[in-house]
C-alpha positions in Angstrom: -124.5 149.1 188.8 -122.7 146.3 187.0 -124.0 142.7 187.4 -121.0 140.4 187.4 -123.2 137.4 186.3 -124.5 139.5 183.3 -120.9 140.6 182.5 -119.8 137.0 182.4 -122.6 136.1 180.0 -122.0 139.1 177.8 -118.2 138.4 177.7 -118.9 134.8 176.8 -117.0 133.6 179.8 -117.8 130.1 181.2 -116.3 129.6 184.6 -114.4 126.4 185.2 -115.3 124.0 187.9 -114.0 125.4 191.2 -110.7 123.8 192.0 -110.6 121.6 195.1 -107.9 122.2 197.7 -104.6 120.3 197.2 -104.0 119.8 200.9 -105.5 120.3 204.4 -107.3 123.6 204.0 -110.5 125.1 202.6 -110.9 127.0 199.4 -112.7 130.0 201.0 -113.4 131.4 204.4 -115.9 134.2 205.1 -115.8 136.4 208.1 -118.3 139.2 208.3 -118.6 140.7 204.9 -115.1 139.6 203.7 -114.4 136.4 201.7 -110.8 135.2 201.8 -109.9 132.8 199.0 -107.1 130.3 199.3 -104.1 130.8 197.0 -105.5 130.5 193.4 -103.3 128.7 191.0 -103.6 128.4 187.2 -105.0 124.9 187.1 -107.4 123.0 184.9 -109.1 119.8 186.0 -106.9 119.8 189.2 -103.7 119.9 187.1 -101.3 122.8 186.7 -101.5 124.4 183.2 -98.7 127.0 183.4 -95.6 125.4 184.9 -92.2 127.1 185.2 -90.8 130.6 185.8 -91.7 133.7 183.8 -88.5 134.8 182.0 -87.1 131.3 181.9 -89.5 128.5 180.9 -92.4 130.8 180.1 -92.7 134.3 178.6 -94.7 137.3 179.8 -97.7 136.5 177.5 -98.0 133.0 179.1 -97.7 134.7 182.5 -100.7 136.9 181.7 -102.7 133.9 180.6 -101.7 132.1 183.8 -102.9 135.1 185.9 -106.2 135.2 184.0 -106.7 131.4 184.5 -106.0 131.7 188.2 -108.5 134.7 188.4 -111.1 132.5 186.6 -110.6 129.9 189.3 -111.0 132.5 191.9 -114.3 133.6 190.4 -115.4 129.9 190.3 -114.6 129.4 194.0 -116.3 132.7 195.0 -119.5 131.8 193.0 -119.5 128.3 194.6 -119.3 129.8 198.0 -121.6 132.7 197.5 -124.1 131.3 195.0 -123.7 134.3 192.7 -120.9 136.7 191.9 -123.5 139.5 192.2 -123.0 139.2 195.9 -119.5 140.7 195.5 -119.5 144.4 196.3 -115.7 145.0 195.8 -112.5 143.2 195.1 -110.6 144.5 198.1 -107.2 143.0 197.6 -105.4 141.2 194.8 -102.0 139.8 195.6 -100.1 138.3 192.6 -97.1 136.1 193.2 -95.1 135.4 190.1 -92.4 132.8 189.8 -89.6 134.4 187.9 -86.1 133.7 186.7 -84.9 136.5 189.0 -84.3 139.2 186.4 -87.9 139.8 185.3 -89.0 143.4 186.0 -92.3 143.4 184.2 -94.4 141.7 186.9 -97.1 144.3 186.7 -98.0 143.4 183.1 -98.2 139.7 184.1 -100.5 140.6 187.0 -102.7 142.6 184.7 -104.0 139.3 183.3 -105.9 138.9 186.6 -106.7 142.6 187.2 -108.1 143.1 183.8 -110.4 140.1 184.1 -111.8 141.3 187.4 -112.3 144.8 185.9 -114.3 143.3 183.0 -116.4 141.2 185.3 -117.0 143.6 188.3 -116.4 147.0 186.7 -113.8 149.7 187.4 -115.6 151.0 190.5 -115.0 147.6 192.3 -111.2 147.3 191.5 -108.8 146.3 194.2 -105.6 147.4 195.8 -102.9 145.2 194.4 -99.6 143.7 195.5 -97.2 142.1 192.9 -94.2 140.1 194.1 -91.7 138.0 192.2 -90.7 134.8 193.9 -88.4 131.8 193.2 -91.0 129.0 193.2 -94.7 128.5 193.8 -96.8 125.4 194.7 -96.8 122.7 192.0 -94.2 124.7 190.1 -96.9 127.0 188.8 -96.1 130.4 187.3 -98.6 132.4 189.2 -100.5 132.3 192.5 -103.2 134.8 193.4 -104.3 136.0 196.9 -107.9 137.4 196.6 -110.0 139.1 199.3 -113.6 140.1 198.3 -116.1 142.2 200.1 -119.6 140.8 200.0 -123.2 141.9 200.7 -124.2 141.2 204.3 
């Protein structure tokens, strides 16, 4: 069984400080053994890092980086809430919303920035179902927003 905390150390990944909500909501809500995370944005120090649309202001590589940063923020929020990522038994759902110029058709590769990080940290047996959607704009004009639902130990 893969330990997420050990995987992080072995990968040399230092999680950022968990981002605080930008409005009147909480970062995570747990009901039963499901942990629902708020929309995760690619922010550093409470500021957007990847601003614009993929295919217009940003390219696909920047989109993958944005998705990975948003996933790192999701892991930071989950660890803050749970105390340890080893309490995650599965990534149930990953929704990836990508701000695009309207003609981008390679959204799955952008979304892989988040999926591949979760795969490295939790292992392939804990991978999620995934939904990828292109949209016109996202909060704070960021390039990507993630919806994450995690299953946890009771």
